[in-house]
C-alpha positions as CSV (number, residue, x, y, z in Angstrom):
1,M,-1.6,-40.5,-59.0
2,A,-2.6,-42.3,-55.8
3,I,0.7,-42.2,-54.4
4,E,1.0,-38.5,-54.9
5,R,-2.4,-38.1,-53.0
6,F,-0.9,-39.9,-50.1
7,R,2.0,-37.5,-50.1
8,E,-0.2,-34.6,-49.8
9,R,-2.0,-36.0,-46.9
10,R,-0.2,-35.2,-43.6
11,P,-0.4,-37.1,-40.7
12,V,-2.8,-36.1,-38.1
13,Y,-1.8,-36.2,-34.3
14,W,-4.1,-37.2,-31.8
15,R,-3.7,-34.8,-28.7
16,P,-6.3,-36.1,-26.1
17,L,-5.8,-33.1,-23.4
18,F,-5.6,-30.6,-26.2
19,G,-9.3,-29.3,-25.7
20,L,-8.9,-29.3,-22.1
21,R,-7.4,-26.0,-21.6
22,G,-10.4,-24.4,-23.1
23,L,-12.9,-26.3,-21.0
24,Q,-10.5,-25.3,-17.9
25,D,-10.7,-21.5,-19.0
26,E,-14.5,-21.5,-19.7
27,M,-15.1,-23.2,-16.2
28,N,-12.7,-20.4,-14.8
29,R,-15.0,-17.9,-16.5
30,M,-18.2,-19.1,-15.6
31,F,-17.0,-19.4,-11.8
32,S,-15.8,-16.0,-11.5
33,D,-18.9,-14.5,-13.3
34,F,-21.2,-16.7,-10.9
35,F,-19.1,-15.4,-7.7
36,G,-17.4,-12.5,-8.9
37,E,-13.5,-12.3,-9.0
38,A,-13.4,-10.6,-5.4
39,S,-11.9,-13.8,-3.8
40,E,-8.1,-13.2,-4.5
41,T,-8.6,-9.3,-4.6
42,A,-10.7,-9.4,-1.4
43,M,-7.9,-11.3,0.4
44,S,-5.2,-9.1,-0.4
45,Q,-7.0,-6.1,0.4
46,L,-8.0,-6.9,3.9
47,T,-4.5,-7.7,4.3
48,P,-2.7,-4.3,4.7
49,A,0.5,-4.2,3.3
50,L,3.5,-3.3,5.8
51,D,7.1,-2.6,6.0
52,V,9.1,-3.4,9.0
53,V,13.0,-1.5,9.4
54,D,15.6,-2.9,12.0
55,G,17.3,0.2,12.9
56,K,20.1,0.7,14.9
57,D,18.2,1.6,17.8
58,E,14.5,1.3,17.1
59,V,12.5,-1.2,15.3
60,M,9.9,0.6,12.6
61,V,6.6,-0.5,11.0
62,H,4.8,1.4,8.7
63,V,1.3,-0.1,7.7
64,E,-1.3,1.1,4.8
65,L,-4.4,1.4,6.0
66,P,-6.5,3.7,3.7
67,G,-10.1,4.3,4.2
68,I,-9.6,2.8,7.9
69,A,-10.2,5.4,10.9
70,K,-8.0,5.4,13.8
71,E,-10.3,4.8,16.2
72,D,-11.1,1.2,14.2
73,V,-7.3,0.1,14.7
74,E,-5.8,-1.8,17.6
75,I,-2.3,-2.4,18.5
76,S,-1.1,-4.9,21.1
77,L,2.3,-6.5,21.7
78,K,3.1,-9.4,23.4
79,D,6.9,-10.7,23.9
80,D,8.1,-10.3,20.6
81,L,4.8,-10.6,18.4
82,L,3.1,-7.4,17.1
83,T,-0.6,-7.7,16.3
84,I,-2.3,-5.3,14.2
85,R,-6.3,-5.4,14.2
86,G,-8.7,-3.1,12.7
87,E,-11.9,-2.9,10.7
88,K,-12.8,-1.0,7.3
89,K,-16.4,-0.1,7.7
90,E,-19.0,0.4,4.7
91,K,-20.6,3.8,4.7
92,K,-24.0,2.9,3.3
93,E,-25.8,6.1,1.9
94,E,-27.9,4.6,-0.6
95,K,-31.1,6.5,-1.8
96,D,-33.0,4.2,-4.1
97,E,-29.5,3.7,-5.8
98,N,-28.5,0.5,-7.9
99,R,-24.9,-0.4,-7.8
100,Y,-22.9,-0.6,-10.9
101,Y,-19.8,-1.9,-10.0
102,V,-18.2,-2.6,-6.7
103,E,-14.7,-3.3,-5.9
104,R,-13.9,-2.0,-2.4
105,T,-14.1,-4.8,0.2
106,Y,-14.8,-4.2,4.0
107,G,-14.7,-5.9,7.1
108,G,-12.0,-6.9,9.8
109,F,-8.1,-7.9,9.5
110,S,-5.3,-8.8,11.8
111,R,-1.8,-9.2,11.2
112,T,0.6,-10.7,13.5
113,I,4.3,-10.3,12.9
114,N,7.5,-11.5,14.9
115,L,9.8,-8.5,15.6
116,P,13.4,-8.7,14.7
117,A,14.6,-7.6,18.0
118,R,13.2,-7.5,21.5
119,V,11.7,-3.9,22.2
120,K,10.8,-1.8,25.2
121,A,7.2,-2.5,25.3
122,D,6.7,0.6,27.5
123,K,8.1,3.2,25.1
124,V,6.0,2.4,22.2
125,K,4.6,5.1,19.9
126,A,2.3,5.1,17.5
127,S,0.9,7.8,15.1
128,Y,-1.5,7.4,11.9
129,K,-1.4,10.1,9.4
130,D,-2.7,9.9,5.6
131,G,-3.6,6.4,5.8
132,V,-0.2,5.2,7.2
133,L,0.2,3.9,10.7
134,E,3.6,4.5,11.6
135,I,4.8,2.2,15.1
136,K,8.2,2.9,16.6
137,M,9.6,0.5,19.4
138,P,12.9,1.3,21.2
139,K,15.2,-1.7,20.9
140,A,15.8,-3.2,24.4
141,E,19.4,-2.6,25.5
142,E,20.5,-6.0,25.2
143,D,19.4,-6.2,21.6
144,K,20.9,-3.2,20.8
145,V,23.7,-3.5,17.9
146,R,27.1,-2.5,19.6
147,E,30.6,-1.8,18.1
148,V,33.4,-3.4,19.5
149,Q,37.0,-3.1,18.7
150,V,38.9,-6.0,18.9
151,E,42.7,-6.3,19.0
152,V,44.6,-8.8,17.0
153,E,47.5,-10.7,18.9
């Protein structure tokens, strides 16, 4: 009978770090409850998404700027660096209202990108429609793709 009891018992493995995962999850929850979860979200929202297209004759950049007035956007070009700056301003129209849920972020942003080719700085054109900024920059003559036929001897 004593041998049967011994066989019924299973070994217990000691895992000293097993409880730390639950502790880490609880600490993360506590910090996000206290500080809010806007830290990563805010960074991604204040860094506008953009596309850079290297065409045959021009470089095009499309930047998503929802909720930002075109007057609050500044574009500058120096050498092969394009810088886009702006600010998303908060509209305050509170009349004894309590905010229940706040996810939108406000503030300034700046993006600087390296252009894939040299462009004619004096021919740059920008347009802004439906929250999308489009910048068209004609390539400099020396950076345009040229196709040359080569004869094989």
